[in-house]
C-alpha positions in Angstrom: 95.6 123.3 169.4 97.8 121.4 167.0 99.9 123.6 164.7 102.0 120.9 162.9 105.4 122.3 164.0 107.9 119.5 164.3 111.2 121.4 164.9 111.9 124.2 167.4 113.0 127.4 165.6 113.8 130.9 166.7 110.6 132.1 165.0 111.0 135.7 166.3 114.4 136.2 164.7 113.4 134.5 161.5 110.2 136.4 161.3 112.0 139.7 161.7 114.5 138.7 158.9 111.7 137.5 156.6 109.7 140.7 157.0 112.9 142.5 156.0 112.8 140.6 152.7 115.0 137.6 153.5 113.5 134.7 151.6 115.8 132.1 153.1 114.7 133.1 156.5 111.1 132.7 155.4 111.8 129.2 154.0 113.4 128.2 157.4 110.4 129.6 159.1 108.0 127.6 157.0 110.0 124.4 156.8 108.9 122.8 160.1 105.2 123.1 159.0 105.5 122.3 155.3 104.7 118.5 155.4 101.9 118.8 158.0 100.3 121.6 156.0 100.4 119.5 152.8 98.7 116.6 154.6 96.1 119.1 156.0 95.4 120.2 152.4 95.3 116.6 151.2 92.6 115.7 153.8 90.5 118.5 152.5 91.1 118.1 148.8 91.7 114.3 148.5 94.3 114.8 145.8 98.1 114.8 146.3 98.7 117.1 143.4 96.0 119.5 144.4 97.4 119.5 147.9 100.9 120.4 146.5 99.3 123.3 144.6 97.5 124.4 147.7 100.7 124.3 149.7 102.5 126.4 147.2 99.7 128.9 147.2 99.7 129.0 151.0 103.5 129.6 151.0 103.1 132.5 148.5 100.2 134.1 150.4 102.1 133.8 153.7 105.2 135.4 152.2 103.2 138.3 150.7 101.2 138.7 153.9 103.9 138.6 156.5 103.2 142.2 157.5 99.6 141.2 158.5 100.7 138.4 160.8 100.2 139.3 164.4 102.6 137.3 166.7 100.0 137.2 169.4 98.9 133.9 167.8 101.3 131.0 166.9 102.8 131.2 163.4 101.6 127.7 162.7 98.0 128.6 163.5 98.2 131.5 161.0 99.6 129.1 158.3 96.7 126.7 158.9 94.3 129.5 158.5 95.7 130.4 155.1 96.0 126.7 154.0 92.3 126.1 155.0 91.1 129.1 153.1 93.1 128.2 150.0 91.7 124.6 150.1 88.1 125.9 150.6 88.6 128.1 147.5 89.8 125.1 145.5 86.8 123.1 146.6 84.5 125.9 145.6 86.0 125.9 142.1 85.4 122.2 141.8 81.7 122.6 142.8 81.1 124.0 139.3 81.7 120.6 137.8 78.8 118.1 137.8 79.1 115.3 140.3 79.8 111.8 139.2 77.5 108.9 140.2 78.2 105.2 140.3 75.8 102.7 138.7 73.7 102.6 141.9 73.3 106.4 141.8 75.7 107.0 144.7 78.2 109.9 144.5 81.8 109.0 143.7 84.8 110.7 145.3 86.0 112.1 141.9 88.9 114.0 143.4 90.9 111.3 145.0 94.5 110.1 144.8 96.6 108.0 147.2 99.1 109.7 149.5 102.5 108.0 149.6 103.6 106.8 153.1 107.1 108.0 152.5 105.7 111.6 152.7 104.0 110.8 156.1 107.2 110.2 158.1 107.1 113.1 160.5 106.0 112.9 164.1 103.3 115.5 163.6 101.7 113.4 160.8 102.3 109.9 162.1 100.2 110.6 165.2 97.3 111.6 162.9 97.8 108.7 160.5 94.3 107.3 160.8 92.9 110.6 159.4 94.8 110.0 156.1 93.4 106.5 155.7 91.7 106.1 152.3 88.3 105.3 153.9 88.5 108.6 155.9 89.8 110.8 153.0 87.4 109.4 150.4 84.3 110.1 152.6 85.7 113.6 153.3 85.3 114.4 149.6 81.5 113.8 149.9 81.1 116.4 152.6 80.2 120.0 151.9 83.3 122.2 152.0 82.7 123.9 155.4 81.7 120.6 157.1 85.0 119.2 155.8 87.0 122.1 157.2 85.2 122.0 160.6 85.7 118.2 160.9 89.5 118.5 160.2 90.0 121.6 162.4 88.1 120.1 165.4 88.7 116.4 165.2 92.2 116.2 163.7 93.9 119.4 164.6 92.1 119.8 168.0 91.0 123.4 167.5 88.3 124.7 169.7 84.9 125.5 168.3 85.6 129.2 168.8 88.9 129.0 166.9 87.2 127.2 164.0 84.4 129.7 164.0 86.9 132.6 163.9 88.7 131.1 160.9 85.5 130.4 159.0 83.8 133.7 159.9 80.9 131.8 161.5 79.3 131.3 164.9 80.2 128.7 167.4 76.7 127.3 167.2 77.0 127.0 163.4 80.4 125.3 163.7 79.1 122.8 166.3 76.1 122.0 164.1 78.3 121.5 161.1 80.6 119.2 163.1 77.7 117.0 164.2 76.4 116.6 160.7 79.9 115.9 159.4 80.6 113.3 162.0 77.3 111.6 161.4 77.9 111.3 157.6 81.5 110.2 158.1 80.5 107.4 160.4 77.5 106.4 158.2 79.6 106.3 155.0 82.6 104.5 156.7 80.2 101.9 158.2 78.6 101.3 154.8 82.1 101.1 153.2 80.8 102.1 149.7 84.0 103.8 148.7 86.7 102.1 150.7 86.9 100.1 153.9 88.9 100.9 157.0 92.2 99.2 157.2 92.3 96.9 160.2 94.5 93.8 159.6 94.7 91.2 162.3 98.4 92.0 162.7 101.2 93.5 160.7 102.4 89.9 160.0 99.0 89.0 158.5 99.1 92.1 156.3 102.6 91.1 155.0 101.4 87.5 154.4 98.3 88.5 152.6 100.1 90.9 150.3 102.7 88.4 149.4 100.0 85.9 148.5 98.3 88.4 146.3 101.5 89.1 144.4 102.3 85.4 144.1 98.8 84.7 142.8 99.1 87.6 140.3 102.4 86.4 139.0 100.9 83.0 138.6 97.9 84.5 136.8 95.8 82.6 139.3 92.6 84.7 139.7 91.0 82.0 141.9 93.8 82.4 144.4 93.3 86.2 144.4 89.6 85.7 145.0 90.3 83.5 148.0 92.1 86.4 149.7 89.0 88.6 149.4 86.3 89.1 152.1 82.9 87.9 150.9 81.6 91.5 150.7 84.8 93.0 149.4 84.5 96.2 147.3 86.6 97.5 144.5 86.4 101.1 143.1 88.4 103.1 140.6 87.9 106.8 141.2 87.1 108.9 139.3 85.5 106.2 137.2 81.8 105.5 138.1 82.7 101.9 138.9 81.9 99.9 142.0 82.3 96.1 142.2 81.1 94.2 145.3 81.7 90.6 146.1 84.2 88.0 145.1 82.6 87.0 141.9 82.4 90.6 140.5 86.0 91.4 141.5 87.2 88.1 140.2 85.5 88.6 136.8 87.1 92.1 136.6 90.6 90.7 137.1 90.0 87.9 134.6 88.9 90.3 131.8 89.8 94.0 132.3 93.5 94.6 133.3 95.4 94.1 130.0 92.3 92.4 128.7 92.9 89.6 131.2 96.5 89.0 130.3 97.8 89.6 133.9 101.2 88.3 132.8 101.7 91.6 131.0 101.5 93.5 134.3 104.2 93.5 137.0 103.3 94.6 140.5 105.6 96.2 143.0 104.8 96.5 146.7 104.5 100.0 148.1 102.5 101.9 150.7 100.0 104.8 150.6 97.6 106.3 153.2 99.1 104.1 155.9 97.9 101.0 153.9 99.6 98.3 151.7 99.5 99.2 148.0 100.9 97.9 144.7 102.2 99.9 141.8 101.3 98.4 138.4 103.7 98.4 135.4 102.5 97.4 131.9 104.6 95.6 129.3 105.1 98.1 126.5 105.8 95.3 124.0 109.3 96.7 123.6 111.0 95.0 126.5 110.1 97.6 129.2 107.5 97.8 131.8 105.9 101.3 132.2 104.1 102.5 135.3 100.4 103.3 134.9 98.5 102.8 138.1 98.3 102.1 141.8 96.0 99.9 143.9 95.5 100.6 147.6 94.3 97.7 149.9 92.3 97.7 153.1 92.4 94.5 155.1 90.0 93.5 157.8 91.2 90.7 159.9 92.9 88.3 157.4 90.9 89.2 154.3 91.1 92.0 151.7 88.1 94.2 152.4 88.6 96.7 149.7 90.8 97.6 146.7 90.9 101.1 145.4 92.5 101.5 142.0 94.0 104.6 140.5 94.7 104.2 136.8 96.5 106.8 134.7 98.6 108.4 137.3 102.2 107.7 136.4 103.2 111.0 138.0 102.6 109.4 141.3 105.5 106.9 140.9 108.3 109.3 141.8 106.3 110.4 144.9 106.2 106.7 145.8 109.9 106.5 145.4 109.5 104.2 142.4 110.8 104.4 138.8 108.5 105.4 136.0 109.7 102.3 134.0 112.1 99.4 134.2 113.5 96.9 131.7 111.9 93.5 131.7 
């Protein structure tokens, strides 16, 4: 079973001190698990900021419930139980909001944000990097809450069916059935690539070359050159907007007319990374000599072509998490 711990600590001594009211001891106890717990919540919730809220709630509940922790089980397992239940409650609250459909009548992953790579740099998370890919996380948001939890607990964290059943208050048979349905939908949706494609570049060097060409074409306002980098069946989405463009012509027309009403020279792009994939942060000319951050595009390459672009507009608060300024002078 994976618990997410990345640093050995004297949990027994820290736990004893924390139970005595030592908040610093509790923070030291929690620290080795904090990042992996946030990523766990992100997989379930699809939103970086919702994951941050879930982590804070998990921390508060753990602090208040230390007396109920039984050391027979690892501390990390107990934390994952709390984090999973917090995330399931958040998903339940979302379910009261009507679903959003794209023009073809397919469900959109409304709650989706990119997860900056700079927050993934721990051993416990790197080894699970594929499960934070945008194609994986976006499809996760289409699964019922319990299927989502079972899939992550069993296939990502490596929990047994009995352990997952105990957490969810369900039977092993029910957990196994939910896992099978979740795996089937995950593979079906990822194969269809309606929301985002798996990132599988021919090589890291190819990835770098393609992204440099994209930036050069953008700076030259050469949409034809951008289109040449796309796979024939490339897809572009902008969650939570009900927009899905497929094919080079549709995506090319979008870049010619929509960003800054087609005036690409008003937008500066800066390379970054999210979800283990190449990405660009977009800054808009504010007509006052500065460029202000307003959105992020995450790319998936297959071979030597761009297979999907997922745009996230209106999230300037993501820029500090990406390690980027909110604005810069032109």
